[in-house]
Each structure stands twice: as C-alpha cells, then as structure tokens.
GUFI-47005 format. One record per residue (C-alpha): x, z, y; residue number from 1. Coordinates in Angstrom, 1 decimal, decimal comma. Layout:
BEGIN
X/Z/Y/NUM
...
END
This chain:
BEGIN
-8,6/93,6/80,8/1
-6,8/92,6/77,7/2
-8,6/91,6/74,5/3
-5,6/92,0/72,3/4
-2,8/94,6/72,5/5
-0,2/95,9/70,0/6
2,0/98,9/70,6/7
5,0/99,6/68,4/8
6,5/103,1/68,9/9
10,2/103,5/69,4/10
12,1/104,2/66,3/11
14,9/106,0/68,1/12
14,4/108,8/70,7/13
15,3/107,7/74,2/14
18,3/109,0/75,9/15
17,9/108,5/79,7/16
21,5/109,7/80,3/17
23,2/107,1/78,1/18
24,7/103,9/79,4/19
25,9/100,7/77,7/20
29,6/101,9/77,5/21
28,4/104,7/75,3/22
27,7/102,2/72,5/23
31,4/101,3/72,3/24
32,5/104,9/72,6/25
30,2/105,9/69,8/26
31,3/103,0/67,6/27
35,0/103,9/68,0/28
34,3/107,6/67,1/29
32,4/106,5/64,0/30
34,7/103,7/62,7/31
37,9/103,3/64,7/32
39,6/101,1/62,1/33
36,6/98,8/61,5/34
37,2/95,1/62,5/35
34,8/94,7/65,4/36
36,1/91,2/66,4/37
38,1/88,4/64,9/38
40,0/86,0/67,1/39
41,4/82,5/66,2/40
44,9/82,7/64,8/41
46,3/79,4/63,6/42
44,0/78,1/60,9/43
42,4/81,5/60,3/44
41,3/84,6/62,2/45
43,0/87,9/63,2/46
40,9/91,1/63,2/47
40,6/93,3/66,2/48
39,6/96,9/65,3/49
37,2/99,0/67,3/50
40,1/101,2/68,4/51
42,1/98,2/69,5/52
39,2/96,7/71,4/53
38,6/100,1/73,1/54
42,3/100,2/74,2/55
42,1/96,7/75,7/56
38,9/97,5/77,4/57
40,3/100,7/79,0/58
43,5/98,9/80,1/59
41,5/96,2/81,8/60
39,1/98,7/83,4/61
42,1/100,4/84,9/62
43,3/97,1/86,2/63
39,9/96,5/88,0/64
40,1/100,0/89,4/65
43,7/99,5/90,7/66
42,6/96,2/92,2/67
40,0/97,9/94,4/68
36,8/97,4/92,3/69
34,5/100,3/93,0/70
31,6/101,6/90,9/71
28,5/99,6/91,7/72
30,5/96,5/92,9/73
29,2/93,2/91,7/74
31,8/91,0/89,8/75
30,9/87,4/88,9/76
32,2/86,0/85,6/77
32,3/82,3/84,7/78
33,6/81,5/81,2/79
32,9/80,0/77,9/80
31,9/82,0/74,7/81
35,2/83,7/73,7/82
36,4/87,1/72,7/83
37,4/87,7/76,4/84
33,7/87,7/77,3/85
33,0/91,0/75,6/86
36,4/92,3/76,7/87
35,5/91,7/80,4/88
31,9/92,8/80,0/89
32,9/96,3/78,6/90
35,9/96,6/81,0/91
33,5/96,2/83,9/92
31,1/98,8/82,3/93
34,1/101,2/82,0/94
35,1/100,6/85,6/95
31,6/101,3/86,7/96
31,1/97,8/88,0/97
28,2/95,3/87,5/98
28,8/91,9/85,9/99
27,0/88,9/87,4/100
27,3/86,1/84,7/101
27,6/82,5/85,8/102
27,1/79,6/83,4/103
30,4/77,8/82,9/104
28,6/74,5/83,6/105
27,3/75,7/87,0/106
27,9/73,5/90,0/107
29,7/74,8/93,2/108
26,3/75,0/95,0/109
24,8/77,1/92,2/110
27,8/79,4/92,2/111
27,5/79,7/95,9/112
23,9/80,9/95,6/113
24,7/83,4/92,9/114
27,8/84,9/94,7/115
26,0/85,0/98,0/116
22,7/86,5/96,8/117
24,3/89,1/94,5/118
26,9/90,2/97,0/119
29,7/89,7/94,5/120
33,1/91,0/95,7/121
35,2/89,3/93,1/122
35,1/86,4/90,6/123
36,7/86,1/87,2/124
37,1/82,4/86,2/125
38,2/81,3/82,7/126
39,9/78,0/83,7/127
41,5/76,3/86,7/128
38,5/74,0/86,7/129
36,1/76,9/87,1/130
38,4/78,5/89,8/131
38,4/75,1/91,6/132
34,6/75,2/91,8/133
34,7/78,7/93,3/134
37,4/77,6/95,8/135
35,0/74,8/97,0/136
32,6/77,4/98,4/137
35,1/80,3/99,1/138
34,6/80,0/102,9/139
30,8/80,4/102,4/140
31,2/83,6/100,4/141
33,2/86,0/102,7/142
32,4/89,1/100,5/143
34,5/87,7/97,7/144
38,0/89,4/98,0/145
39,5/88,3/94,7/146
39,4/85,3/92,3/147
41,1/85,9/89,0/148
41,8/83,1/86,6/149
42,1/83,9/82,9/150
44,1/80,8/82,0/151
46,7/81,8/84,5/152
47,2/85,1/82,8/153
45,4/87,2/85,4/154
43,7/89,5/82,9/155
47,1/90,6/81,5/156
48,4/91,1/85,0/157
45,4/93,2/85,9/158
45,9/95,3/82,8/159
49,5/95,8/83,6/160
48,8/96,8/87,2/161
46,4/99,5/86,1/162
48,9/101,6/84,3/163
48,9/104,3/87,1/164
45,1/104,8/86,8/165
44,4/107,9/84,7/166
42,1/108,0/81,6/167
40,1/110,7/83,5/168
39,4/108,3/86,3/169
38,0/105,7/83,9/170
36,0/108,3/82,1/171
34,5/109,4/85,5/172
33,6/105,8/86,4/173
32,3/105,0/82,9/174
29,9/108,0/82,9/175
28,5/107,6/86,4/176
25,6/105,3/85,5/177
22,5/106,7/83,9/178
19,9/104,7/82,0/179
17,9/103,7/85,1/180
21,0/102,2/86,9/181
21,8/98,5/87,0/182
23,9/97,3/84,1/183
24,0/93,6/84,9/184
22,5/91,1/87,3/185
21,5/87,9/85,4/186
20,2/84,9/87,3/187
17,4/82,9/85,6/188
18,3/79,4/84,7/189
16,0/78,0/87,4/190
13,8/75,5/85,5/191
11,4/75,9/88,5/192
13,0/76,6/91,9/193
15,9/78,7/92,9/194
17,3/81,1/90,3/195
16,2/84,7/90,7/196
18,4/87,7/89,9/197
17,1/89,9/87,1/198
18,1/93,5/87,3/199
18,7/94,7/83,7/200
19,4/98,5/83,4/201
21,6/100,4/81,0/202
18,5/101,7/79,3/203
17,4/98,1/78,6/204
20,6/97,5/76,7/205
21,0/101,0/75,1/206
17,4/101,5/73,9/207
16,8/97,9/72,8/208
20,1/97,9/70,9/209
19,4/101,2/69,1/210
15,8/100,2/68,2/211
16,8/96,6/67,3/212
19,4/98,0/64,9/213
16,6/99,8/63,0/214
14,3/96,8/63,0/215
17,1/94,4/61,9/216
18,9/96,9/59,7/217
19,1/94,5/56,7/218
20,9/92,0/58,9/219
23,4/94,2/60,7/220
24,0/96,6/57,8/221
24,7/93,9/55,3/222
28,1/94,8/53,7/223
30,8/93,0/55,7/224
28,2/91,9/58,2/225
29,7/89,3/60,6/226
28,7/86,4/62,8/227
30,2/83,6/64,9/228
28,8/83,4/68,4/229
28,7/79,9/70,0/230
25,7/80,1/72,3/231
26,5/80,8/76,0/232
27,2/84,4/76,5/233
26,1/84,0/80,2/234
22,6/83,8/78,7/235
21,0/87,1/77,7/236
20,2/86,0/74,2/237
23,8/85,9/73,0/238
24,9/88,6/75,4/239
22,4/91,1/73,9/240
23,5/90,2/70,3/241
27,1/90,8/71,3/242
26,2/94,3/72,6/243
24,1/94,9/69,4/244
27,0/93,9/67,2/245
29,3/96,4/69,0/246
26,7/99,1/68,5/247
26,2/98,3/64,8/248
29,7/97,4/63,9/249
29,1/93,8/63,0/250
32,3/91,7/63,2/251
32,1/89,0/65,8/252
34,0/85,7/66,1/253
33,5/83,0/68,8/254
33,5/79,2/68,9/255
32,8/77,8/72,3/256
33,2/74,2/71,1/257
30,1/73,3/69,1/258
31,9/70,1/67,7/259
34,1/72,6/65,8/260
31,3/74,9/64,7/261
31,1/73,8/61,1/262
34,9/74,3/60,7/263
34,7/77,7/62,2/264
31,8/78,7/59,9/265
33,8/77,4/57,0/266
36,8/79,6/57,7/267
35,0/82,7/59,2/268
32,2/82,7/56,6/269
29,6/84,7/58,6/270
26,7/86,6/57,0/271
24,3/85,8/59,8/272
23,9/83,3/62,7/273
22,4/83,3/66,1/274
21,1/79,9/67,1/275
18,4/77,9/68,8/276
16,1/75,5/67,0/277
18,1/72,5/68,1/278
21,0/73,7/66,0/279
18,9/73,9/62,9/280
17,4/70,5/63,6/281
21,0/69,0/64,0/282
22,1/70,6/60,6/283
19,0/69,2/58,9/284
19,1/65,8/60,5/285
22,9/65,3/59,9/286
22,5/66,2/56,3/287
19,6/63,8/55,9/288
21,4/60,9/57,6/289
24,6/61,6/55,5/290
22,5/61,5/52,3/291
20,9/58,3/53,5/292
24,3/56,7/54,2/293
25,4/57,7/50,7/294
22,3/56,1/49,1/295
20,8/59,5/48,3/296
18,2/59,6/51,1/297
15,3/59,6/48,6/298
16,8/62,6/46,7/299
17,3/64,6/50,0/300
13,7/64,0/51,1/301
12,4/65,0/47,8/302
14,6/68,1/47,9/303
13,3/68,9/51,4/304
9,7/68,5/50,4/305
10,2/70,8/47,4/306
12,0/73,4/49,5/307
9,2/73,6/52,1/308
6,4/73,8/49,5/309
8,4/76,3/47,4/310
8,9/78,6/50,4/311
5,3/78,2/51,6/312
4,0/79,2/48,2/313
6,3/82,3/48,1/314
5,1/83,3/51,6/315
1,4/82,9/50,7/316
1,9/84,8/47,4/317
1,0/81,7/45,3/318
2,2/81,0/41,8/319
5,2/78,7/41,5/320
4,4/76,0/38,8/321
7,1/75,6/36,1/322
7,7/72,0/37,2/323
8,5/73,1/40,7/324
10,8/75,8/39,4/325
12,8/73,2/37,5/326
12,9/70,8/40,4/327
14,0/73,6/42,7/328
16,8/74,6/40,4/329
18,0/71,0/40,2/330
17,9/70,5/44,0/331
19,6/73,8/44,5/332
22,7/72,3/42,8/333
22,4/68,8/44,3/334
21,4/69,6/47,9/335
20,7/73,2/48,9/336
24,0/74,6/47,6/337
26,1/72,0/49,6/338
24,3/72,9/52,8/339
24,9/76,6/52,2/340
28,6/75,9/51,7/341
28,7/73,8/54,9/342
27,5/76,9/56,8/343
30,3/79,0/55,3/344
28,6/80,0/52,0/345
27,6/83,6/53,1/346
24,9/83,1/55,6/347
21,8/85,1/54,6/348
20,0/85,4/57,9/349
19,7/83,6/61,2/350
18,1/84,8/64,4/351
16,5/82,0/66,3/352
15,0/82,0/69,8/353
14,7/80,1/73,0/354
12,1/77,6/71,7/355
9,7/77,3/68,7/356
11,4/76,5/65,4/357
8,5/75,0/63,6/358
7,3/76,0/60,0/359
8,9/73,0/58,3/360
12,5/74,0/59,3/361
11,7/77,6/58,7/362
10,6/77,0/55,1/363
13,4/74,5/54,4/364
16,1/77,0/55,4/365
14,4/79,8/53,6/366
14,6/77,9/50,4/367
18,4/77,4/51,1/368
18,6/81,2/51,0/369
18,9/81,4/54,8/370
16,1/83,6/56,2/371
15,5/82,5/59,8/372
14,1/85,3/61,8/373
12,4/83,7/64,7/374
11,9/85,8/67,8/375
10,7/85,6/71,4/376
11,8/86,9/74,7/377
13,1/86,1/78,2/378
15,9/87,2/80,5/379
13,4/89,6/82,0/380
12,9/91,3/78,5/381
16,6/91,6/77,8/382
16,1/88,8/75,2/383
14,0/90,0/72,3/384
10,4/91,3/72,7/385
9,3/90,3/69,2/386
11,1/89,2/66,1/387
10,4/88,6/62,5/388
11,9/91,2/60,1/389
13,6/90,6/56,8/390
10,7/92,5/55,1/391
8,0/91,6/57,6/392
8,0/87,9/58,3/393
5,6/85,0/58,8/394
7,2/81,6/59,2/395
5,7/79,8/62,1/396
5,3/83,0/64,2/397
7,8/84,8/66,4/398
7,1/88,1/64,7/399
5,7/91,4/65,7/400
6,9/93,5/68,7/401
10,1/95,4/68,4/402
10,1/99,2/68,3/403
9,5/100,6/71,8/404
7,8/97,4/72,9/405
4,1/96,6/73,5/406
2,6/93,1/73,8/407
-0,9/92,1/75,0/408
-2,7/89,0/75,8/409
-4,5/88,6/79,1/410
-7,9/87,0/79,2/411
-6,4/83,6/79,7/412
-4,0/84,0/76,8/413
-0,9/84,9/78,8/414
1,5/87,1/77,0/415
2,4/90,3/78,7/416
5,1/92,8/77,7/417
5,8/96,4/78,4/418
8,5/98,7/77,1/419
12,1/99,6/76,7/420
13,3/96,0/77,2/421
11,5/95,0/80,4/422
13,7/94,5/83,4/423
13,5/96,7/86,5/424
13,0/94,1/89,3/425
14,1/90,8/90,8/426
17,2/91,4/93,0/427
16,3/91,6/96,7/428
12,9/89,9/95,9/429
10,1/92,5/96,0/430
7,4/89,7/96,4/431
8,5/88,0/93,2/432
8,7/91,4/91,4/433
5,2/92,3/92,5/434
3,9/88,9/91,5/435
5,3/89,2/88,0/436
3,9/92,6/87,1/437
0,3/93,4/86,2/438
-0,3/97,2/86,2/439
3,2/97,7/84,8/440
3,0/94,8/82,3/441
5,5/92,0/82,7/442
3,6/88,6/82,9/443
5,8/86,2/80,9/444
4,1/83,0/81,9/445
3,8/82,0/78,3/446
0,6/81,4/76,4/447
0,2/82,7/72,8/448
-2,0/84,1/70,1/449
-1,6/87,3/68,1/450
-3,0/87,6/64,5/451
-4,6/90,7/63,0/452
-1,2/92,0/61,9/453
0,4/91,7/65,3/454
2,4/88,6/64,7/455
2,8/86,5/67,9/456
2,7/82,7/68,0/457
3,7/80,9/71,2/458
1,6/77,9/72,2/459
3,1/77,0/75,5/460
4,0/77,8/79,1/461
1,0/78,7/81,3/462
2,3/76,5/84,2/463
2,9/73,6/81,8/464
-0,6/73,4/80,5/465
-1,9/69,8/81,1/466
-5,5/69,3/82,0/467
-6,6/65,7/81,4/468
-9,1/63,8/83,5/469
-11,6/64,6/80,8/470
-11,0/68,4/81,3/471
-9,1/68,9/78,0/472
-6,3/71,6/78,1/473
-3,2/70,5/76,3/474
-0,1/72,6/75,6/475
2,9/70,1/75,6/476
5,1/72,1/73,3/477
2,7/71,7/70,4/478
3,4/67,9/70,6/479
7,0/67,9/71,8/480
8,5/70,2/69,2/481
7,6/68,2/66,1/482
8,7/64,9/67,8/483
12,0/66,4/68,9/484
12,7/67,2/65,2/485
13,1/63,5/64,4/486
16,8/62,6/64,0/487
16,9/59,9/66,7/488
14,9/61,7/69,3/489
16,8/63,5/72,0/490
14,2/65,0/74,3/491
10,4/64,6/74,9/492
8,2/65,3/77,8/493
4,5/65,0/77,3/494
2,5/63,9/80,4/495
-1,2/63,4/81,3/496
-2,2/65,9/83,9/497
-5,4/64,5/85,5/498
-4,9/61,3/83,5/499
-7,3/59,7/81,1/500
-5,1/60,3/78,0/501
-1,9/62,0/76,9/502
1,4/60,0/76,9/503
5,1/60,9/76,5/504
8,5/60,1/77,9/505
11,1/60,0/75,1/506
14,9/59,8/75,1/507
17,1/59,0/72,1/508
19,8/61,3/70,6/509
23,1/59,5/71,4/510
25,0/61,5/68,6/511
22,5/60,7/65,8/512
21,5/57,2/66,8/513
24,6/55,3/65,5/514
24,2/56,8/62,0/515
20,5/56,1/61,9/516
21,0/52,5/63,0/517
23,6/51,9/60,3/518
21,4/53,5/57,7/519
18,5/51,2/58,7/520
20,4/47,9/58,6/521
21,2/47,7/62,3/522
24,5/47,6/64,2/523
25,8/51,2/64,6/524
27,2/50,3/68,0/525
24,0/49,0/69,4/526
23,9/49,9/73,1/527
21,2/52,5/74,1/528
19,8/49,9/76,5/529
19,1/47,6/73,5/530
18,0/50,4/71,1/531
15,1/51,5/73,3/532
13,5/48,0/72,9/533
14,3/47,6/69,2/534
11,2/47,4/67,0/535
12,6/49,5/64,2/536
13,6/52,3/66,6/537
10,2/52,2/68,3/538
8,5/52,3/64,9/539
10,7/55,4/63,9/540
9,7/57,2/67,1/541
6,1/56,2/66,4/542
6,2/58,0/63,0/543
7,3/61,1/64,8/544
4,5/60,8/67,3/545
2,0/60,2/64,5/546
3,2/63,3/62,7/547
2,7/65,4/65,9/548
-0,7/63,9/66,5/549
-1,9/65,1/63,1/550
-1,6/68,7/64,4/551
-4,0/68,2/67,4/552
-7,4/66,9/68,2/553
-8,0/63,3/69,1/554
-8,4/64,2/72,8/555
-4,9/65,9/72,7/556
-3,1/63,2/70,9/557
-0,4/61,0/72,4/558
-1,7/57,5/73,0/559
1,4/55,8/74,5/560
5,1/56,6/74,9/561
8,1/55,0/76,5/562
11,7/55,1/75,3/563
14,0/55,7/78,3/564
17,5/54,3/78,5/565
18,9/57,5/79,7/566
19,9/61,1/78,6/567
18,5/64,3/80,0/568
21,4/66,7/80,3/569
22,4/69,7/82,3/570
24,8/67,4/84,3/571
21,9/65,0/85,1/572
19,9/67,9/86,4/573
17,1/67,6/83,8/574
18,1/70,5/81,5/575
18,9/74,2/82,2/576
22,1/75,7/80,9/577
20,1/77,0/77,8/578
18,9/73,4/77,3/579
15,3/74,0/78,4/580
13,6/71,0/80,1/581
13,2/71,1/83,8/582
9,8/69,5/83,6/583
9,0/69,3/87,3/584
12,3/67,5/88,0/585
11,7/65,0/85,1/586
8,1/64,3/86,3/587
9,5/63,6/89,8/588
12,5/61,5/88,7/589
10,5/59,4/86,2/590
7,3/59,1/88,2/591
7,5/55,3/88,1/592
7,8/55,3/84,3/593
4,8/57,6/84,1/594
2,8/55,3/86,4/595
3,6/52,4/84,2/596
2,3/54,1/81,1/597
-1,1/54,4/82,8/598
-1,1/51,0/84,5/599
-2,5/49,1/81,5/600
-5,7/50,0/79,7/601
-5,4/51,6/76,4/602
-7,8/52,0/73,5/603
-9,5/55,4/73,3/604
-9,4/55,5/69,5/605
-6,9/57,5/67,6/606
-4,9/54,4/66,5/607
-1,2/54,7/66,9/608
0,1/52,9/70,0/609
3,7/52,2/70,8/610
5,0/51,3/74,2/611
END
C-alpha cells in the first residue's frame, strides 16, 4: 500500500485515435506561416515556416516509402542536435515507420546491440564517422538493408526519389497508427547493464504534449516564444520538448556544439531554455571565475548571496527590507543584467531536468529574472512526470504531477508513476516489464518525498542507497550535488557501503581548473597530476565537502576524499550519454582507490578531513 498519492486529472480530453503526426498537421492548419524553426544562415538565422517544414517532411516521407520502408519498420537514426533531427523524426512518422534513436557518441558495439535488438531495417547517419561505425558491424546486422548518410546528401536524394509517391499514400501511412501503437523505441542509456528498449506510444507523445501545453502555457504561449535546443535529441528529454514545440508553435533553433552555445543564444535570443543542472552550474561558475579574474570576485559573491536571499524571501512571502531592495537594484546593474545579456537577453524561463538543480542555483537564477522550472521524469515516462509551473513553483522541488499523471510513494519511499506518459513495455523483454510495474504503477527506482501540496522532492536512487557498517542509510546525491556545484569539481561519487564511514572519489573540472588556478596565484597550466596534490586545490574541494556535510547528520557526512588524476567521461565508460554517472563501473574501476581511503584509521568526529 502507498501512504502518499497525488492524482492530477487530465486537462485535455484524450483522443485514442490521434498519433504524433497529427500534432504537425494541426499546427500547419492553425498557423501555416508561423516560423516553426530557424536554421543557421551565415551569422544569423533563417526561418522555416510550419508549411515549409510540412512540405519537407512529406517529401522525405515519400522518399522513405519509395526506398522500401514499410509502415511499422524500425529505422535507426544517429545524429547530433540539428534541424534535421525533427525533419527525420516527423518524416518517419508520416511514412508510418518507427524511429530508433542512437546517441551520436555510441560505440560500434552499442550500435550493434540496438540495431540487432530492435530489428532495424535501415540506418540514417549524420556523418561519415557515424556511418563508419555502422559499417564496422554491418555483417552482424543482416536485417539492415540501407545506410543513408546525411553529410553525403542522402536525405535530398531520398526526397527527390520519392516524387512518384502520391500524397494519398503518405496520408494513408500517416494515419495508420492509433494512440496505442508504438511511436518510437528508445534505448535506456544503460547506467546499469545492457540498455533496454522502451516502447513509447503515440498517445504518450500526443496526450503528454497536449496536457503539458496547458501546464506550461506561460512558457510556450509567451509572445514570440522560442528556444535553442542543444541537449541530445536522442534522449527523450529534448525529443519531447521538440515535439511539444511543434504542437504549441514555439520557434526552435539548434546548436549541437556547446562551446558555441553562448554565441548562439546571443544571436537567437530565445525566450526559454531546456537544460540540465550542469549547464546552470557552468554559467554560474564561469561568471564567478571571470569576476574573480577581473578583481570583482567579492562583488560577484555579494551579488550572488543577495540574489539567493532575495528570491528565498519572495518565495516564502517574507518582506524585502529596504536595504536589500537597494542592494538588489545595484547588483542588477552590475551583475545580473550582464548574465541575462549573455544568455541572449530574452530568457524568462528554463526547464531543468535529469538531475537535482539545488535551491542555491534555483534562487540565484530566479533573481536574474530566469525562472527555472525543475521537473522530473525518465525515458519510461516520456520525460516529464512532474514539473514546477510558472504560477505554482517551489524551488528545491521537482514540482507537482502534470495533468493526466499520478504519483505515489511506496512504503520504502520509492516513487511510482501512472498516467498518460507511462511507457507501454520494454521491447521483447516481458520479464523486465513485469518487474518494473506494481499493479499498473511504474516503479521508477528513485526515492523521494511529497509535501502536503503534492510537490515532489527527489532524494536519491533506490539502488544507490549506501548502508554503512553502522546501519545508516545514506543517499549519495544529497552529498554529491552540492560538491559538484564547486567550480573546480568535475564529478563526485560518494562511497561507504558496509564501511565504517562515508568517503568520496572526486575528479577535477579540466575546463574550469586553469582559470581557478590563475585566480588563486597558481600556474594556470599546472598539470592535472600535480593539481590533485596541491594544498590549495585540496583545501578548495574541502570547502565544498564541508558545505555538503552541513546538510546531513554526522553519521552521513563525508570523512575523507581522494582527488583522482583522471576524468570520467562517456568515452572512458564512466558516464552515460546524458552525463549520468555509471556508479557500478566507477566502483569497480577505482576499487583500489576506495580501499586506500579505508586503509588508514580516521577520527569519528565531524572534523573536516582531506585526503
């Protein structure tokens, strides 16, 4: 039995006959001349109207049909985040086919598994490099008949070859699928074990898009609403937002190279952003280090403290003292305004997911005039299950359930979800499907709490809960997230299962480290191998650890940490494509470092201890 359950009724009547392609058809009928996309054009952007996009989608769908793609066929797609992502996505919907997204960073062996397990008959690759990875395993995937490469002009060729296919044939194919039918097959990023294929239906996309549009109406109906997508579209988070934008008429641009993101924001000037907490941390940390380098670090930190306190008081309904109002106005000119300009000047909202943001950053950006709406969901819930609203928000939570969604807590605190967004099943894996459902409720594997108003707070992953030798249950994320917010910290993994105390493995941020070193009187080009043993660097990480320890009990606090002379990346096998930690892999690969942390005795007081 569940002690806590919140049900939010759907805001839009369900239409079991509708499929995802209807969202574009309806948009074209409503606003054919509305700019639905903008694509890079020299130093600026060129608009693509809803009608133009529909024509391109139809032409490519005809190309797929002419090439032998049949309704229900699985077609894999490996590409970065560009306009062509949505073009291919909807062209496959119109052709009646099913896209199987592949992360563009996936290895040949990972691609092999996804193609083989899904039964894909064709692959669309963005670049020659992507196509080469597919070629490596072509003999092992006999079902794959075609490999099309975008950089070689194959999409244009397909569109040209489809001229003989009639509009009536595409309409027949487009309308074959009902709400219960498979819309896409997305493989989980595999932080534990082999990726599983999640079957998401057309109703998952249609009903969630229509209800999310109501819940987030202030965001998507903002005059001139627009956004720049830069997160991987192979992941459901950005993919769902791309579909939502088509449904709501939000203009979408793309920037696959995050090193060029600020320039893209400056020229595109979006009204809202979709991001993960690490992006907001980078924006904050970069601004802080830039201020430090210019001799204005003290001003920035005072501005940040004022911003957080100002926002907290507003949220709690407290009076803003006159002195704080004056300071806030001053810092708005000196600090906040410049950060707003760096993000394009028009950003009013940001939707954040994938990991906890933390109240400090939420309040800081809120004072900048950027309301970060933190949400929660998984691939199995078509991305969002809960999200804070513009008029119903509590910083530090991931918000209430979306319309049409129910959430409940099991007796052990596990979050369970039911509703319009929950996936149908794991592809060809009835055992895993049965294991993940509890009387029709999807068991997320996450632990959380829900307050009296229905706002959900995530406290950790059920499988990641550490039980110390003393029997204390510790959720790693509560400690890891605040430490990771430090400018020089790259990643953190808290350890201590069946050990006498909690400890941590810490890596440094290679991008931020040189600036921080220079700002602290150290050589900016200090090698990582030297930095991990530097007293000032260790002391800086210790301050982050101390800050995290203040939020937990003595028994849960980190007593020792080690700085590792390495980076955890997707390429190293330690992060998933969405930058989540592969905890089990790290624990295995760095077992010797963990053993060393516990080799020497340590004081059991709450005194800060370095390595």
